[in-house]
Backbone as CSV, one residue per row, in Angstrom:
resi,resn,N_x,N_y,N_z,CA_x,CA_y,CA_z,C_x,C_y,C_z
1,MET,69.328,121.663,49.726,69.596,120.838,48.790,69.662,119.385,49.660
2,ASP,68.988,118.451,49.118,68.931,117.159,50.202,70.183,116.450,49.955
3,SER,71.021,116.214,50.925,72.209,115.248,50.685,71.845,113.724,50.851
4,PRO,72.409,112.946,50.054,72.153,111.612,50.016,72.702,110.705,51.532
5,VAL,73.732,111.619,51.858,74.424,110.993,53.236,73.764,112.128,54.419
6,LYS,73.281,111.226,55.694,72.563,112.188,56.491,73.191,112.182,57.794
7,LEU,73.241,113.033,58.735,73.369,113.088,60.010,72.078,113.303,60.764
8,ILE,72.087,112.256,61.337,70.275,112.145,62.230,70.709,112.243,63.574
9,LYS,70.231,113.626,64.408,70.266,113.376,65.564,69.051,112.973,66.640
10,THR,69.632,111.946,67.271,68.666,111.514,68.000,68.201,112.208,68.956
11,ARG,67.073,111.922,69.534,66.471,112.427,70.645,66.507,111.709,71.948
12,ARG,67.386,112.454,72.920,67.366,111.475,74.494,66.571,112.242,75.495
13,PHE,66.008,111.275,76.236,64.802,111.765,77.091,65.704,111.310,78.542
14,ARG,65.924,112.599,79.432,66.724,112.110,80.458,65.884,112.287,81.825
15,ASP,66.163,111.598,82.977,65.775,111.822,84.180,67.035,111.293,85.260
16,ASP,66.535,111.268,86.530,67.500,110.704,87.395,68.182,109.725,86.919
17,ARG,67.499,108.297,86.325,68.135,107.435,86.075,69.392,107.379,84.997
18,GLY,69.430,108.468,84.150,70.142,108.738,82.841,69.251,108.923,81.709
19,TRP,69.250,108.105,80.670,68.211,108.948,79.459,68.146,107.537,78.538
20,PHE,66.901,107.723,77.953,66.268,106.961,76.845,66.355,107.549,75.362
21,SER,66.440,106.775,74.633,66.676,107.277,73.094,66.053,106.281,72.324
22,GLU,65.254,106.412,71.329,64.893,105.527,69.854,65.907,105.601,69.139
23,THR,66.555,104.450,68.803,67.712,104.479,68.025,67.230,104.095,66.346
24,TRP,65.917,103.671,66.287,65.449,103.462,65.132,63.903,103.208,65.215
25,SER,63.537,104.146,64.497,61.941,104.436,64.141,61.533,104.334,62.924
26,GLN,60.948,103.521,61.962,60.718,103.654,60.692,59.965,104.904,60.065
27,THR,58.995,105.362,60.873,58.052,106.160,60.699,58.954,107.599,60.800
28,ARG,59.442,107.845,62.036,60.601,108.678,61.569,61.803,108.997,60.755
29,TYR,62.660,107.801,60.667,63.378,107.918,59.697,63.152,107.954,58.288
30,GLU,61.895,107.337,57.694,61.213,107.524,56.540,60.881,109.308,56.446
31,SER,60.402,109.980,57.223,60.304,111.296,57.128,61.467,112.053,56.928
32,LEU,62.750,111.432,57.328,64.092,112.092,56.969,64.629,111.460,55.767
33,GLY,64.118,110.571,55.252,64.565,110.281,53.795,65.127,108.817,53.824
34,VAL,65.157,108.148,55.055,65.941,106.853,54.968,65.027,105.719,55.003
35,THR,64.542,105.392,53.789,63.229,104.369,53.500,63.936,102.988,53.286
36,CYS,65.109,102.504,53.458,65.460,101.147,53.277,65.227,100.333,54.319
37,ALA,64.856,99.067,53.911,64.710,97.903,54.876,65.959,97.416,55.490
38,PHE,66.471,97.468,56.699,67.391,97.175,57.252,67.418,95.597,57.555
39,VAL,68.227,94.727,57.290,68.528,93.157,57.451,69.348,92.713,58.533
40,GLN,70.367,93.227,59.030,71.357,93.075,59.623,71.893,93.946,60.394
41,ASP,72.413,93.906,61.593,73.288,94.495,62.643,74.268,94.176,62.983
42,ASN,75.301,94.967,62.978,76.799,94.795,63.213,77.323,95.632,64.434
43,GLN,78.419,95.148,65.263,79.092,95.916,66.104,80.412,95.764,65.953
44,SER,81.021,96.378,66.166,82.708,96.530,66.429,83.225,97.118,67.331
45,ARG,84.257,96.627,68.132,85.154,97.422,68.922,86.467,97.550,68.537
46,SER,87.028,98.745,68.746,88.313,98.793,68.435,88.979,99.242,69.620
47,THR,89.987,98.576,69.868,90.902,98.768,71.028,91.636,100.085,71.213
48,PHE,92.522,100.314,69.940,93.402,101.431,70.211,92.807,102.870,69.449
49,VAL,93.324,104.153,70.044,93.040,105.243,69.431,93.809,105.418,68.060
50,GLY,93.171,105.827,66.928,93.652,105.730,65.582,93.286,104.522,64.895
51,THR,92.629,103.734,65.521,92.429,102.468,64.576,91.307,103.121,63.268
52,ILE,91.664,102.471,62.318,91.077,102.932,61.109,90.290,101.619,60.390
53,ARG,88.906,101.654,60.114,88.401,100.481,59.544,87.598,101.214,58.540
54,GLY,88.148,100.542,57.038,87.670,101.462,55.988,88.631,101.583,54.943
55,ILE,88.098,101.975,53.859,86.711,102.401,53.155,86.314,101.364,52.682
56,HIS,85.295,101.246,53.102,84.696,99.840,52.525,83.018,100.103,51.935
57,PHE,82.668,99.130,51.228,81.352,99.219,50.711,81.069,97.680,50.177
58,GLN,80.159,97.431,49.892,79.540,96.150,49.222,79.078,96.346,47.759
59,ARG,79.330,95.862,46.437,78.882,96.278,45.259,77.464,95.237,45.132
60,PRO,76.880,95.802,44.177,75.442,95.177,43.649,75.762,93.413,43.584
61,PRO,74.960,92.818,43.466,73.861,93.109,43.852,73.394,93.020,45.172
62,HIS,74.705,93.187,46.340,74.679,92.958,47.828,75.027,94.558,48.272
63,ALA,74.764,95.518,47.421,74.857,96.960,48.112,74.445,97.115,49.327
64,GLN,75.025,97.946,50.020,74.338,98.181,51.468,74.076,99.482,51.816
65,ASP,73.112,99.993,52.171,72.946,101.361,53.015,73.348,101.007,54.273
66,LYS,73.943,102.051,55.122,74.097,101.691,56.586,73.571,102.823,57.524
67,LEU,73.491,102.440,58.492,73.013,103.308,59.727,74.042,103.273,60.920
68,VAL,75.030,104.068,60.991,76.082,103.911,62.170,75.833,104.793,63.288
69,ARG,76.025,104.046,64.713,76.489,105.065,65.730,77.204,104.272,66.634
70,CYS,77.418,105.384,67.544,78.846,105.016,68.516,78.186,104.493,70.019
71,LEU,78.550,103.478,70.279,77.983,103.025,71.553,78.959,103.330,72.878
72,LYS,80.033,103.557,72.352,81.316,103.628,73.591,82.155,104.495,73.038
73,GLY,82.562,105.337,73.715,83.714,106.125,73.237,83.588,107.028,72.025
74,ALA,84.287,107.472,70.941,83.917,108.368,70.006,84.955,107.966,68.828
75,VAL,84.323,108.259,67.676,85.168,107.858,66.527,84.566,109.058,65.438
76,LEU,85.371,109.259,64.328,85.138,110.267,63.090,84.673,109.502,62.409
77,ASP,83.540,109.260,61.655,82.693,108.567,60.911,82.948,109.140,59.482
78,TYR,83.053,108.577,58.457,83.619,109.055,57.063,82.179,108.588,55.917
79,ALA,81.876,109.289,54.972,81.011,108.564,54.042,81.798,109.528,52.780
80,VAL,82.317,108.387,51.942,83.147,108.730,50.551,81.911,108.696,49.265
81,ASP,82.002,109.385,48.480,81.030,109.505,47.309,81.663,108.617,46.439
82,LEU,81.250,107.492,45.857,81.768,106.662,44.472,81.020,106.416,43.592
83,ARG,79.816,107.379,43.285,79.104,107.130,42.404,79.542,107.738,41.263
84,ARG,79.904,107.085,40.167,80.540,107.381,38.914,79.212,108.547,38.304
85,GLY,80.107,109.592,37.951,79.260,110.449,37.279,78.872,111.970,37.958
86,SER,78.934,111.407,39.405,78.606,112.441,40.222,79.802,113.698,40.347
87,PRO,79.275,114.724,40.586,79.941,115.994,40.821,80.629,116.258,41.949
88,THR,80.721,115.217,42.901,81.321,115.041,44.200,82.169,113.699,44.248
89,TYR,82.044,113.047,43.053,83.100,111.809,43.336,84.335,112.119,43.933
90,GLY,84.457,110.994,44.919,85.781,111.171,45.668,85.939,111.974,46.650
91,LYS,84.729,112.870,46.612,84.616,113.934,48.016,84.180,113.176,49.425
92,HIS,84.575,113.442,50.382,83.571,112.894,51.926,83.167,113.747,52.438
93,VAL,82.246,113.427,53.465,82.089,114.235,54.425,82.071,113.559,55.616
94,ALA,82.526,113.841,56.817,82.701,113.312,58.270,81.835,113.771,59.137
95,ALA,81.423,112.644,60.506,80.656,113.275,61.700,80.983,112.754,62.766
96,GLU,81.544,113.622,63.737,81.839,112.801,65.236,80.708,112.115,65.609
97,LEU,80.799,110.530,65.970,79.891,109.762,66.829,80.513,109.736,67.854
98,THR,79.613,109.802,69.152,80.061,109.615,70.429,78.858,109.001,70.853
99,GLU,79.326,108.226,72.427,78.572,107.554,73.088,77.627,108.618,74.068
100,ASP,78.015,110.034,73.779,77.512,111.077,74.645,76.509,112.017,73.524
101,ASN,76.853,111.998,72.572,75.956,112.858,71.566,74.860,112.054,71.055
102,GLY,75.109,110.814,70.656,74.051,109.880,70.252,73.688,110.127,68.873
103,ASP,74.376,111.073,68.092,74.270,111.317,66.454,74.582,109.629,65.811
104,GLN,73.729,109.559,64.630,73.790,108.553,63.675,73.967,109.054,62.353
105,LEU,74.974,108.360,61.703,75.049,108.664,60.088,74.675,107.592,59.375
106,PHE,73.749,108.106,58.158,72.918,107.218,57.300,74.037,107.382,55.900
107,ILE,74.696,106.144,55.680,75.546,106.112,54.243,74.819,105.192,53.550
108,PRO,74.232,105.985,52.320,73.666,105.121,51.260,74.507,104.265,50.408
109,VAL,73.757,103.343,49.647,74.695,102.553,48.663,75.356,103.786,47.885
110,GLY,76.272,103.219,47.272,77.276,104.296,46.353,78.386,104.954,47.263
111,PHE,78.468,104.564,48.574,79.177,105.408,49.085,80.226,104.570,50.039
112,GLY,81.355,104.718,50.157,82.144,104.301,51.033,82.277,104.630,52.320
113,HIS,82.422,103.850,53.329,82.472,104.034,54.948,83.802,103.669,55.365
114,ALA,83.910,104.462,56.470,85.114,104.445,57.216,85.188,104.855,58.623
115,PHE,85.483,104.840,59.479,85.995,105.560,60.428,87.338,105.226,61.217
116,VAL,87.790,106.302,62.086,89.001,106.125,62.773,88.380,106.348,64.158
117,THR,89.129,105.685,65.120,88.917,105.964,66.696,89.446,107.226,67.263
118,LEU,88.765,107.754,67.935,89.345,108.969,68.976,89.583,108.601,70.099
119,THR,89.257,107.667,70.451,89.007,106.974,72.179,89.460,105.688,72.024
120,PRO,90.235,104.784,73.134,90.386,103.834,73.312,89.074,103.006,73.361
121,ASN,89.380,101.583,73.148,87.733,100.653,73.348,86.550,101.338,72.646
122,ALA,86.783,102.018,71.578,85.476,102.378,70.957,84.553,101.372,70.247
123,GLU,83.483,101.687,70.643,82.434,100.464,70.196,81.301,101.300,68.933
124,ILE,81.215,100.690,67.880,80.130,101.202,66.924,79.021,99.985,66.555
125,ALA,77.903,100.381,66.380,77.054,99.418,65.901,76.494,99.931,64.580
126,TYR,75.874,99.113,63.623,75.427,99.824,62.392,74.542,98.762,61.885
127,LYS,73.542,99.413,61.016,72.285,98.443,60.502,72.671,98.835,59.188
128,CYS,72.678,97.474,58.318,72.645,97.310,56.904,71.505,96.702,56.358
129,SER,71.228,97.280,54.978,70.295,96.872,54.334,70.326,95.631,53.612
130,ASP,71.451,95.253,53.654,71.723,93.731,52.879,72.713,92.922,53.897
131,GLY,72.613,91.705,53.795,73.344,90.726,54.475,75.100,90.753,53.898
132,TYR,75.916,90.575,54.508,77.329,90.317,54.486,77.418,89.448,52.925
133,ALA,78.353,89.807,51.960,78.288,88.899,50.749,79.954,89.297,50.496
134,PRO,80.850,88.405,51.050,82.135,88.295,50.746,82.724,88.456,48.995
135,ASP,81.601,87.964,48.194,82.147,88.202,46.920,81.809,89.519,46.106
136,CYS,80.990,90.356,47.061,80.598,91.797,46.738,81.580,92.601,47.502
137,ASP,82.432,92.168,48.577,83.168,93.147,49.187,84.065,93.905,48.554
138,GLY,84.352,95.201,49.058,85.430,96.138,48.209,85.462,97.055,49.062
139,GLY,86.441,97.906,48.330,87.121,98.886,49.176,88.099,100.023,48.593
140,VAL,88.165,101.096,49.024,89.554,102.222,48.606,90.373,102.444,49.562
141,LEU,91.741,102.614,49.106,92.863,102.754,50.307,92.622,104.041,51.042
142,TRP,92.391,103.698,52.433,92.243,104.896,53.218,93.052,106.472,53.247
143,SER,94.288,105.961,52.737,95.198,107.032,52.688,95.547,107.581,51.393
144,ASP,94.632,107.247,50.307,94.598,107.648,48.769,94.676,109.432,48.854
145,PRO,95.610,110.188,48.445,95.942,111.482,48.479,94.445,112.205,47.626
146,ALA,94.208,111.342,46.628,93.345,111.697,45.802,91.679,112.044,46.482
147,LEU,91.745,111.618,47.932,90.420,111.819,48.831,90.592,113.024,49.470
148,GLY,91.682,113.253,49.851,92.038,114.299,50.855,91.444,114.479,52.238
149,ILE,91.671,113.266,52.929,90.951,112.910,53.875,92.345,113.522,55.226
150,ASP,91.992,114.078,56.052,92.945,114.351,57.038,92.410,113.694,58.235
151,TRP,92.926,112.465,58.396,92.902,111.564,59.529,93.469,112.368,60.824
152,PRO,92.629,112.128,61.791,93.165,112.476,63.150,93.896,111.697,63.439
153,LEU,94.970,111.393,63.683,96.073,109.980,64.254,96.854,110.477,65.071
154,PRO,97.139,109.386,65.903,98.267,109.527,66.981,99.542,109.556,66.471
155,THR,100.519,109.965,66.842,101.789,110.360,66.478,102.483,109.048,65.995
156,THR,101.791,107.712,66.623,102.230,106.438,66.606,101.614,105.934,64.937
157,GLY,100.696,106.643,64.412,100.205,106.253,63.085,98.919,105.446,63.226
158,PRO,98.434,104.795,62.164,97.191,104.107,62.234,97.358,102.641,62.828
159,VAL,96.232,102.300,63.138,96.090,100.651,63.165,95.340,100.392,62.120
160,LEU,95.844,99.650,61.512,95.067,98.924,60.442,95.064,97.308,60.154
161,SER,93.917,97.018,59.446,94.074,95.326,59.284,95.055,95.405,57.977
162,ASP,95.400,93.844,57.798,96.148,93.814,56.476,95.052,94.272,54.989
163,LYS,94.213,93.861,55.230,93.075,94.065,53.910,93.035,95.498,53.923
164,ASP,92.812,96.703,54.827,92.781,98.210,54.522,93.976,98.677,54.017
165,LYS,95.051,97.902,54.459,96.339,98.506,53.992,96.437,98.430,52.386
166,SER,96.158,97.128,51.890,96.221,96.615,50.519,95.096,97.217,49.453
167,LEU,93.962,98.043,49.910,92.891,98.071,49.018,93.498,99.100,47.814
168,PRO,93.127,99.209,46.958,93.227,100.025,45.583,93.133,101.451,45.628
169,LEU,93.561,102.201,45.021,93.504,103.924,45.203,92.284,103.992,44.090
170,LEU,91.934,105.119,44.605,90.477,105.500,43.645,90.786,105.819,42.194
171,SER,91.854,105.886,41.595,91.996,105.638,40.112,92.098,104.382,39.706
172,GLN,92.090,103.456,40.549,92.190,102.217,40.162,91.109,101.369,40.303
173,PHE,89.815,102.294,40.615,88.671,101.746,41.105,87.703,101.947,40.194
174,GLU,86.946,100.984,39.693,85.407,101.051,38.497,84.358,101.091,39.374
175,SER,83.784,102.200,39.501,82.803,102.278,40.373,81.548,101.610,39.719
176,PRO,80.482,100.453,40.182,79.522,99.908,39.983,78.336,100.656,40.243
177,PHE,78.544,101.927,41.157,77.416,102.738,41.588,77.154,103.843,40.556
178,ALA,75.987,103.925,40.354,75.453,105.081,39.410,75.111,106.446,40.195
179,TYR,75.203,107.662,39.709,75.055,108.694,40.056,73.378,108.896,40.108
180,ASP,72.836,109.248,41.384,71.488,109.282,41.374,70.673,110.746,41.351
181,GLY,71.902,111.941,40.908,71.332,113.273,40.658,71.220,114.127,42.064
182,ARG,71.786,113.538,43.038,71.761,114.313,44.383,73.180,114.260,44.850
183,PRO,73.745,115.227,44.630,75.447,115.435,45.038,75.461,115.833,46.608
184,LEU,76.439,115.223,46.789,77.131,115.021,48.541,77.007,116.502,48.809
185,VAL,76.564,116.798,50.166,76.422,118.039,50.625,77.283,118.218,51.959
186,ASP,77.594,118.875,52.474,78.073,119.158,53.854,77.068,118.725,54.638
187,LEU,77.582,118.470,56.017,76.606,117.672,56.905,76.111,119.085,57.689
């Protein structure tokens, strides 16, 4: 079964200088089921291990597909199904994205996105299919027990923004996203 969330293995061509990789090829990615048009690129750096960013999304009419990759260090990247009526509503998948593996996670509209840093000074970059729209910005609380996410955190706990500390629980969230008939499948 085809999952709406996709783990994409990038090809790396190595020689004595290092390696080269295509991180976006419209033709190749369309063959993998990624057919959106990307209009914005974002990059973030998180200084401390255990930094959590998310669980974020944008509501329609500015909902975003995202294609996420790690430029430096390592993160555990999550996609949470937020599509009302989905048999996998509230379930998640995760993939370790590192500067060494070059993997990318495609997170379509209808899924919340989050990551936790596994190394200091981790940097991620992601493409978005719509621009940032503050009035459409939303999220779900990272620590909601209903999500069942076992975050790999240091003994000191997570590093969070004030915004991420105060997001609603899944039970308090009314999803604007409709189920498209494709349940979330393990990566």
